[in-house]
ROKOL-413560 format. One record per residue: residue in one letter; x, y, z of N, C-alpha, C in turn. Coordinates in pm, whole numbers, padded with zeros to 5 digits, always signed. Layout:
AXYZXYZXYZ;...
This chain:
M+00086-00119-00001-00019+00001+00001+00099+00108-00001;R+00031+00224-00055+00102+00363-00033+00101+00427+00109;A+00193+00507+00164+00196+00553+00269+00279+00656+00281;V+00278+00758+00349+00360+00886+00386+00453+00838+00484;V+00594+00823+00448+00674+00781+00541+00792+00889+00566;Q+00825+00922+00708+00945+00987+00723+01054+00914+00794;H+01179+00933+00741+01294+00863+00770+01374+00929+00888;T+01345+01072+00884+01422+01150+00970+01333+01262+01013;L+01362+01336+01133+01284+01444+01197+01331+01566+01082;G+01246+01659+01080+01259+01778+01009+01160+01845+00939;G+01180+01934+00823+01081+02000+00774+00991+01917+00687;P+00883+01987+00624+00809+01914+00537+00865+01813+00430;D+01003+01861+00380+01047+01788+00277+01104+01651+00325;V+01095+01604+00465+01113+01479+00487+01011+01364+00478;L+00880+01415+00432+00801+01340+00420+00777+01292+00265;S+00755+01161+00222+00745+01115+00105+00655+00989+00092;V+00609+00969-00030+00502+00857-00052+00602+00732-00088;R+00576+00615-00012+00673+00509-00027+00556+00378-00027;Q+00591+00281-00078+00526+00144-00048+00565+00065+00069;V+00460+00045+00148+00495-00039+00272+00391-00152+00303;P+00439-00252+00362+00323-00363+00381+00207-00314+00452;R+00098-00384+00391-00056-00350+00436-00063-00431+00557;P-00128-00351+00663-00150-00418+00817-00274-00506+00805;E-00267-00623+00882-00359-00709+00896-00439-00693+01043;P-00558-00701+01043-00619-00667+01188-00603-00796+01277;L-00582-00766+01402-00580-00855+01507-00725-00874+01554;P-00752-00982+01639-00887-00985+01699-00927-00857+01763;T-01054-00835+01764-01121-00702+01822-01082-00572+01726;E-01015-00602+01617-00952-00483+01522-01037-00489+01407;V-01049-00384+01324-01096-00362+01196-00968-00310+01097;R-00977-00331+00993-00921-00277+00877-00982-00179+00776;V-00937-00053+00811-01023+00052+00717-00947+00089+00605;R-01008+00086+00483-00938+00159+00372-00968+00293+00384;V-00845+00368+00392-00855+00525+00414-00886+00593+00279;H-01001+00667+00297-01025+00758+00169-00978+00909+00205;A-00956+00958+00334-00918+01077+00359-00848+01087+00516;A-00742+01161+00515-00680+01172+00638-00663+01323+00682;G-00705+01349+00795-00693+01495+00853-00556+01518+00878;I-00528+01662+00876-00382+01713+00923-00415+01786+01029;N-00338+01779+01143-00345+01851+01273-00218+01902+01309;P-00204+02021+01390-00092+02073+01438+00000+01970+01487;V-00065+01866+01562+00021+01768+01634+00115+01692+01528;D+00067+01669+01404+00122+01618+01294+00259+01699+01250;W+00249+01818+01231+00352+01874+01185+00483+01908+01297;K+00406+01921+01420+00508+01911+01538+00573+01796+01580;T+00519+01679+01556+00566+01545+01566+00675+01519+01447;R+00631+01562+01323+00727+01559+01217+00856+01618+01255;A+00859+01742+01322+00987+01808+01338+01039+01781+01462;G+01000+01671+01555+01070+01631+01662+00994+01685+01803;G+00886+01761+01785+00794+01770+01891+00688+01682+01911;G+00575+01733+01964+00455+01678+01948+00463+01548+02020;M+00427+01450+01955+00427+01292+01997+00540+01233+01954;A+00638+01288+01907+00753+01236+01845+00825+01147+01969;G+00833+01183+02096+00864+01099+02209+00797+00988+02231;V+00671+00974+02186+00590+00849+02202+00607+00761+02087;L+00621+00820+01969+00643+00747+01849+00785+00672+01859;G+00880+00745+01914+01019+00693+01894+01090+00728+01771;E+01205+00699+01751+01307+00733+01630+01226+00699+01496;P+01230+00797+01396+01178+00741+01272+01259+00617+01212;P+01207+00562+01126+01093+00577+01041+00959+00561+01112;F+00865+00644+01067+00727+00625+01119+00632+00685+01003;I+00515+00671+01028+00390+00717+00951+00312+00799+01029;L+00301+00923+00998+00214+01031+01065+00060+01002+01057;G-00023+01076+01131-00170+01076+01090-00239+00993+01181;W-00365+01051+01258-00442+01012+01336-00586+01017+01290;D-00620+01119+01217-00735+01149+01159-00786+01066+01044;V-00861+00970+01018-00920+00884+00923-01058+00881+00878;S-01098+00877+00780-01223+00836+00746-01219+00748+00617;G-01272+00627+00626-01301+00538+00523-01393+00430+00519;V-01356+00309+00464-01457+00182+00461-01396+00086+00544;V-01465+00027+00612-01410-00126+00676-01381-00208+00562;D-01273-00258+00556-01228-00339+00446-01217-00496+00512;E-01158-00518+00647-01169-00649+00692-01183-00619+00840;V-01266-00749+00897-01318-00728+01027-01232-00849+01111;G-01142-00824+01211-01106-00914+01302-01190-01011+01382;F-01133-01124+01441-01207-01203+01518-01286-01118+01653;G-01412-01148+01683-01467-01096+01786-01531-00961+01770;V-01531-00896+01665-01592-00768+01630-01743-00790+01596;T-01817-00726+01676-01955-00719+01648-02028-00596+01618;T-01944-00489+01635-02002-00359+01615-01990-00285+01497;L-01901-00346+01389-01898-00296+01264-01864-00430+01177;R-01897-00394+01027-01900-00500+00929-01823-00448+00803;E-01789-00530+00723-01714-00496+00604-01828-00400+00517;G-01770-00286+00468-01847-00205+00380-01911-00080+00462;D-01888-00105+00607-01923+00022+00680-01832+00139+00648;E-01895+00243+00631-01824+00386+00641-01810+00435+00775;V-01662+00475+00804-01631+00504+00938-01541+00593+00946;Y-01528+00677+01080-01425+00786+01101-01373+00760+01247;G-01249+00815+01256-01197+00786+01399-01063+00853+01413;M-01033+00835+01533-00886+00903+01571-00812+00767+01654;P-00778+00672+01563-00735+00550+01660-00586+00570+01689;W-00565+00496+01818-00465+00483+01880-00379+00597+01939;F-00433+00723+01942-00355+00832+01971-00336+00805+02125;P-00208+00851+02168-00075+00930+02110+00007+00836+02044;R-00034+00672+02026+00066+00614+01979+00040+00596+01828;A+00118+00551+01748+00117+00560+01622+00014+00488+01556;A-00090+00562+01477-00179+00510+01396-00163+00475+01251;G-00071+00569+01191-00026+00555+01059-00133+00593+00970;G-00211+00709+00977-00323+00751+00916-00296+00790+00770;Y-00166+00842+00750-00147+00900+00613-00110+00754+00520;A-00196+00676+00509-00181+00565+00444-00299+00507+00383;E-00306+00407+00283-00414+00356+00225-00509+00271+00323;Y-00442+00220+00414-00497+00129+00514-00461+00158+00646;V-00535+00148+00771-00499+00140+00895-00571+00027+00958;T-00512-00027+01065-00585-00111+01165-00585-00069+01285;A-00698-00087+01366-00732-00047+01519-00856-00118+01562;P-00855-00096+01707-00967-00180+01768-01091-00086+01709;A-01202-00177+01692-01324-00136+01624-01406-00027+01674;R-01382-00035+01841-01445+00067+01919-01385+00200+01930;Q-01261+00223+01859-01213+00343+01826-01272+00417+01730;F-01361+00344+01632-01405+00406+01541-01566+00429+01546;A-01623+00532+01469-01773+00528+01470-01837+00560+01336;R-01955+00515+01296-01986+00529+01165-01986+00685+01124;K-01936+00694+01000-01933+00845+00938-02063+00908+00930;P-02054+01033+00980-02185+01104+00949-02222+01099+00812;A-02353+01076+00776-02428+01054+00644-02409+01169+00583;T-02401+01296+00630-02408+01407+00551-02284+01475+00513;L-02178+01397+00555-02050+01432+00524-01951+01343+00434;S-01871+01413+00345-01806+01334+00247-01673+01272+00342;H-01622+01179+00264-01487+01125+00353-01392+01237+00385;E-01373+01328+00286-01272+01466+00324-01334+01524+00423;Q-01440+01567+00439-01505+01642+00558-01502+01567+00672;A-01534+01438+00675-01526+01353+00794-01399+01333+00867;A-01296+01324+00758-01160+01306+00828-01097+01419+00885;A-01184+01536+00876-01127+01674+00935-01190+01684+01089;V-01259+01583+01114-01358+01589+01251-01268+01521+01364;P-01235+01398+01345-01200+01329+01499-01117+01403+01583;L-01005+01402+01545-00909+01477+01653-00956+01615+01702;A-01002+01703+01622-01018+01831+01657-01158+01825+01741;A-01263+01751+01677-01382+01744+01762-01377+01678+01899;L-01304+01549+01893-01285+01499+02039-01209+01591+02133;T-01112+01657+02064-01053+01763+02176-01142+01841+02236;A-01227+01931+02147-01306+02026+02189-01421+01951+02297;W-01464+01844+02251-01569+01777+02317-01524+01723+02447;Q-01422+01667+02458-01367+01610+02580-01300+01728+02673;V-01283+01837+02621-01247+01961+02717-01373+01996+02774;L-01467+02027+02675-01584+02105+02729-01693+02017+02804;V-01708+01896+02771-01804+01800+02831-01756+01732+02943;D-01622+01661+02924-01564+01573+03015-01478+01620+03105;T-01414+01742+03087-01329+01811+03161-01388+01917+03243;A-01441+02022+03154-01487+02152+03219-01628+02118+03281;H-01699+02023+03215-01834+02007+03262-01924+02126+03237;V-01885+02196+03114-01974+02316+03085-02127+02300+03079;T-02195+02409+03164-02348+02396+03175-02398+02528+03098;A-02537+02523+03097-02592+02635+03041-02585+02762+03105;G-02536+02882+03051-02524+02999+03127-02372+03040+03156;Q-02287+02949+03155-02149+02981+03201-02102+03047+03085;R-01971+03126+03099-01914+03206+03004-01780+03129+02969;V-01759+03097+02831-01660+03018+02789-01576+03095+02694;L-01450+03104+02703-01345+03172+02628-01286+03064+02541;V-01281+03082+02423-01211+02986+02328-01111+03069+02270;H-00972+03038+02282-00852+03092+02230-00814+03025+02091;A-00808+03099+01979-00789+03053+01846-00906+02988+01803;A-01020+03075+01791-01131+03008+01792-01165+02970+01603;A-01096+03030+01553-01124+03002+01400-01035+02880+01352;G-00978+02821+01439-00887+02704+01396-00976+02574+01397;G-00893+02444+01366-00965+02327+01352-01029+02297+01477;V-00989+02300+01605-01032+02269+01723-01124+02376+01767;G-01079+02480+01744-01157+02612+01804-01295+02629+01745;H-01310+02629+01604-01445+02642+01558-01537+02536+01613;L-01484+02424+01622-01576+02317+01686-01613+02338+01827;A-01506+02388+01896-01530+02420+02036-01635+02544+02050;V-01629+02628+01969-01735+02733+01963-01876+02673+01969;Q-01904+02568+01860-02020+02533+01835-02046+02435+01941;F-01994+02346+02010-01999+02271+02113-02038+02335+02240;A-01971+02446+02257-02004+02525+02394-02145+02594+02373;K-02179+02625+02252-02299+02703+02228-02416+02600+02243;H-02383+02469+02166-02486+02365+02201-02513+02319+02351;L-02414+02366+02428-02429+02333+02583-02484+02464+02658;G-02527+02542+02589-02595+02666+02630-02494+02788+02699;A-02381+02750+02671-02288+02867+02735-02284+02993+02634;H-02242+03099+02709-02205+03225+02648-02063+03213+02592;V-02046+03236+02463-01927+03180+02378-01851+03308+02356;I-01727+03313+02406-01620+03425+02354-01520+03362+02282;G-01475+03416+02169-01382+03369+02115-01267+03461+02082;T-01135+03428+02053-01049+03511+01998-01010+03490+01856;A-01007+03579+01768-00964+03550+01634-00932+03681+01576;R-00862+03677+01450-00854+03801+01372-00987+03843+01305;A-00977+03973+01289-01115+04056+01252-01179+03976+01137;R-01112+03938+01047-01175+03878+00923-01242+03746+00941;R-01230+03691+01065-01296+03580+01088-01421+03570+01177;H-01451+03703+01207-01548+03717+01316-01697+03696+01254;D-01707+03739+01147-01854+03714+01097-01879+03580+01072;W-01766+03497+01035-01805+03332+01024-01827+03282+01168;L-01745+03337+01244-01764+03274+01380-01883+03306+01448;T-01941+03432+01434-02062+03465+01476-02169+03374+01411;G-02164+03342+01298-02260+03241+01239-02245+03105+01284;L-02155+03087+01360-02115+02955+01417-02160+02945+01572;G-02206+03047+01608-02265+03080+01740-02173+03145+01855;A-02069+03201+01804-01979+03293+01917-02089+03434+01938;D-02074+03454+02067-02157+03566+02125-02072+03701+02113;E-01938+03674+02165-01845+03788+02160-01727+03749+02090;L-01636+03838+02030-01518+03800+01954-01439+03928+01992;V-01297+03886+02015-01184+03970+02037-01092+03968+01921;D-01046+04056+01856-00933+04049+01768-00823+04074+01856;Y-00743+03964+01874-00621+03952+01953-00512+04043+01894;T-00511+04079+01763-00413+04155+01712-00438+04308+01719;A-00559+04341+01763-00587+04496+01805-00599+04518+01954;V-00614+04420+02048-00644+04453+02180-00598+04308+02252;R-00548+04344+02358-00527+04234+02472-00648+04172+02508;F-00669+04055+02482-00798+03988+02536-00837+04011+02684;E-00732+04016+02779-00767+04041+02905-00822+04180+02935;D-00796+04296+02857-00844+04412+02860-00993+04426+02819;A-01035+04305+02741-01169+04310+02669-01245+04201+02753;V-01202+04106+02823-01295+03993+02872-01274+03976+03016;S-01369+03941+03105-01370+03921+03244-01472+03832+03267;G-01477+03766+03397-01576+03689+03450-01616+03560+03376;V-01496+03510+03316-01497+03375+03249-01494+03267+03341;D-01593+03148+03310-01590+03029+03387-01496+02929+03329;V-01466+02919+03203-01379+02822+03145-01314+02893+03029;V-01172+02869+03036-01097+02910+02942-01035+02798+02835;V-01069+02770+02731-01013+02674+02640-00901+02743+02568;D-00769+02695+02608-00651+02772+02557-00602+02666+02452;L-00614+02697+02323-00560+02642+02216-00430+02698+02172;V-00387+02772+02261-00263+02857+02198-00126+02830+02304;G-00150+02852+02410-00029+02829+02506+00056+02942+02539;D+00132+02912+02659+00223+03014+02684+00344+03041+02584;A+00366+02949+02495+00467+02966+02421+00455+03074+02303;H+00326+03120+02307+00301+03226+02217+00224+03355+02307;D+00319+03441+02336+00257+03567+02402+00221+03521+02527;D+00259+03429+02595+00198+03401+02743+00062+03402+02750;T+00000+03324+02656-00136+03338+02641-00211+03267+02756;G-00161+03155+02821-00209+03071+02918-00200+03153+03058;T-00093+03196+03071-00083+03289+03187-00159+03403+03204;R-00167+03496+03068-00252+03599+03072-00412+03564+03086;S-00447+03443+03068-00592+03392+03054-00638+03378+03215;L-00524+03363+03292-00575+03358+03432-00636+03461+03490;E-00610+03604+03422-00661+03719+03451-00819+03748+03437;V-00858+03656+03326-00999+03675+03292-01099+03565+03366;L-01036+03480+03445-01115+03371+03495-01180+03449+03628;R-01315+03405+03658-01383+03432+03765-01302+03355+03883;P-01334+03381+04017-01284+03280+04122-01326+03136+04110;G-01247+03063+04098-01277+02917+04092-01280+02863+03937;G-01273+02958+03839-01277+02943+03727-01169+02836+03660;L-01189+02766+03549-01095+02667+03512-01038+02711+03374;L-00881+02700+03381-00836+02702+03246-00765+02562+03212;V-00823+02524+03083-00786+02400+03012-00654+02425+02923;A-00558+02393+02939-00410+02410+02885-00407+02310+02774;V-00452+02324+02642-00426+02215+02552-00298+02181+02496;P-00238+02289+02435-00115+02272+02355+00013+02243+02452;S+00037+02303+02541+00165+02312+02621+00142+02260+02760;G+00017+02212+02807+00018+02159+02928+00022+02263+03038;A+00006+02246+03172+00019+02323+03281+00151+02302+03351;S+00222+02406+03334+00360+02412+03394+00349+02431+03539;P+00454+02396+03608+00453+02424+03775+00441+02574+03803;E+00496+02645+03701+00474+02790+03741+00338+02848+03695;L+00272+02801+03611+00140+02838+03582+00043+02775+03682;A+00068+02650+03735-00007+02598+03841-00011+02671+03977;A+00108+02718+03991+00125+02801+04117+00072+02932+04105;E+00070+03006+03983+00005+03115+03982-00135+03110+03970;A-00191+03016+03927-00358+02990+03922-00389+02968+04068;E-00319+02893+04146-00359+02867+04283-00338+03006+04370;A-00231+03083+04326-00246+03213+04410-00348+03305+04363;K-00407+03290+04249-00530+03369+04199-00650+03320+04241;G-00680+03198+04318-00790+03138+04339-00863+03075+04208;V-00800+03037+04105-00834+02963+04005-00792+02840+03984;R-00820+02767+03894-00805+02636+03842-00729+02610+03718;V-00639+02532+03695-00578+02488+03570-00550+02336+03548;T-00564+02285+03446-00541+02137+03432-00491+02134+03281;P-00386+02024+03258-00343+02004+03133-00444+01903+03070;F-00445+01881+02946-00522+01788+02860-00456+01732+02737;L-00489+01603+02732-00452+01534+02593-00582+01451+02575;V-00617+01475+02431-00731+01381+02384-00699+01229+02386;E-00815+01151+02386-00817+01020+02367-00906+00990+02297;P-00877+00848+02192-00967+00797+02125-01108+00767+02175;D-01225+00771+02117-01352+00778+02192-01462+00752+02067;G-01488+00631+02055-01586+00602+01945-01735+00659+01985;P-01773+00622+02112-01907+00665+02166-01922+00832+02149;A-01823+00886+02163-01839+01036+02155-01853+01077+02011;L-01762+01017+01907-01769+01033+01783-01911+01014+01731;T-01978+00907+01775-02107+00873+01741-02198+00996+01785;R-02218+01046+01888-02266+01163+01935-02227+01315+01854;I-02105+01314+01836-02074+01429+01748-02138+01409+01602;G-02127+01284+01543-02184+01259+01426-02335+01281+01412;E-02401+01255+01524-02554+01293+01533-02579+01445+01534;L-02491+01509+01581-02516+01672+01589-02490+01716+01453;I-02381+01669+01378-02349+01692+01253-02450+01670+01155;D-02496+01539+01142-02624+01517+01083-02734+01576+01115;A-02762+01630+01228-02895+01714+01255-02855+01861+01222;G-02761+01901+01173-02719+02022+01118-02711+02139+01245;E-02660+02071+01352-02636+02156+01482-02479+02204+01468;V-02396+02138+01394-02264+02152+01398-02192+02132+01245;V-02103+02227+01200-02053+02198+01085-01913+02207+01098;V-01859+02153+01003-01701+02141+01002-01645+02197+00896;E-01528+02284+00900-01483+02355+00787-01342+02302+00755;V-01349+02276+00617-01233+02214+00558-01181+02339+00464;E-01067+02368+00467-01013+02502+00426-00969+02443+00269;E-00900+02335+00271-00826+02283+00147-00786+02138+00161;T-00791+02062+00056-00783+01930+00059-00656+01906-00059;F-00580+01813-00007-00466+01801-00094-00435+01646-00112;P-00396+01600-00265-00378+01474-00275-00255+01417-00198;L-00246+01283-00176-00143+01233-00068+00007+01276-00102;D+00029+01275-00246+00161+01319-00292+00189+01454-00273;Q+00094+01538-00224+00131+01710-00182+00118+01695-00037;V+00160+01604+00024+00157+01610+00188+00260+01704+00231;A+00361+01728+00176+00480+01827+00226+00412+01973+00190;E+00351+01993+00109+00287+02117+00072+00157+02139+00180;A+00102+02017+00192-00014+02067+00324+00037+02091+00433;H+00171+02013+00500+00228+02043+00607+00265+02204+00610;A+00323+02242+00506+00388+02395+00489+00265+02461+00513;R+00148+02438+00443+00024+02539+00463-00017+02538+00587;G-00019+02416+00678-00077+02434+00796+00016+02495+00891;E+00161+02503+00867+00226+02553+00959+00222+02706+00952;S+00175+02760+00846+00159+02914+00828+00076+02973+00909;Q-00012+02895+01010-00099+02947+01107-00199+03029+01078;R-00246+03015+00950-00336+03120+00887-00460+03045+00824;T-00483+02917+00872-00599+02828+00814-00729+02874+00893;R-00817+02838+00822-00956+02844+00874-01021+02710+00882;G-01042+02661+01006-01062+02514+01004-00966+02434+00986;K-00993+02325+00895-00885+02210+00879-00839+02188+00726;L-00720+02122+00731-00665+02080+00593-00674+01921+00588;V-00691+01848+00490-00701+01708+00460-00642+01662+00356;L-00607+01520+00351-00525+01445+00271-00621+01368+00188;R-00628+01365+00068-00702+01275-00010-00629+01153-00036;V-00655+01029+00022-00590+00922+00004-00620+00823-00108;T-00738+00789-00098-00774+00717-00203-00932+00759-00259;S-00959+00735-00385-01096+00767-00420-01195+00663-00391;
């Protein structure tokens, strides 16, 4: 099968399409013929030596966790899926899933049936970003109606879904994004928007119950500054960079809370998310789709940090 392999850490040019053995499903696993694979920031960070590179170990390895495709073979013991089912998922994260390939194998319950209203390209953009937003808001922050939720990088892959999930939960949703994204985000349900290039968000926002930090302290101390906008007892969920001892100590001193976060595979949550998508309550934005052999260009595009929604690889037709 064709797959994107990297033999060394580095820039986008280390990615190349090669022939590799096709995986075989073990008991409780399915093999999925991948039609499309989503691209996430963790992909290019891992490629360069950050992200999950420490989990994957030394190259060679195959990147990619977001996939949408068709079940091609079912391992012994699987009762939830059958050959021919259209599925999507984020298998194995943070272990290697090999999503930039024509086939992947993983436990059947790490997949869910693809939303019927989405193409494979659209569905491949959903799992990692949607599960991150869902698990932050529902499972970690336990957001309830009437709370004030601030989403940093609201126009990004995770951010635009977090805005919609928070609104679905009944929250008052505030987002940070460049001004040109404001009309679009308002249409997704954002109640307030702050152009972080024109004003310090801590000067414009206060009394927040939950901050979904998708930027981190590595960029302009976003996490630390977010502590200023939380109400007493409020929660900062630090997604990209975790909660450093210094950040945790400052949060405690201010009477607020902070927690690190890492997304996990979750087939049942993807089923619920798919229901919201098919009901028209949530939309997923795909800015651009690239053929598999243009994976290096896709990574370079993602690293520009100027995308709206997600980037996707078209693997097979």
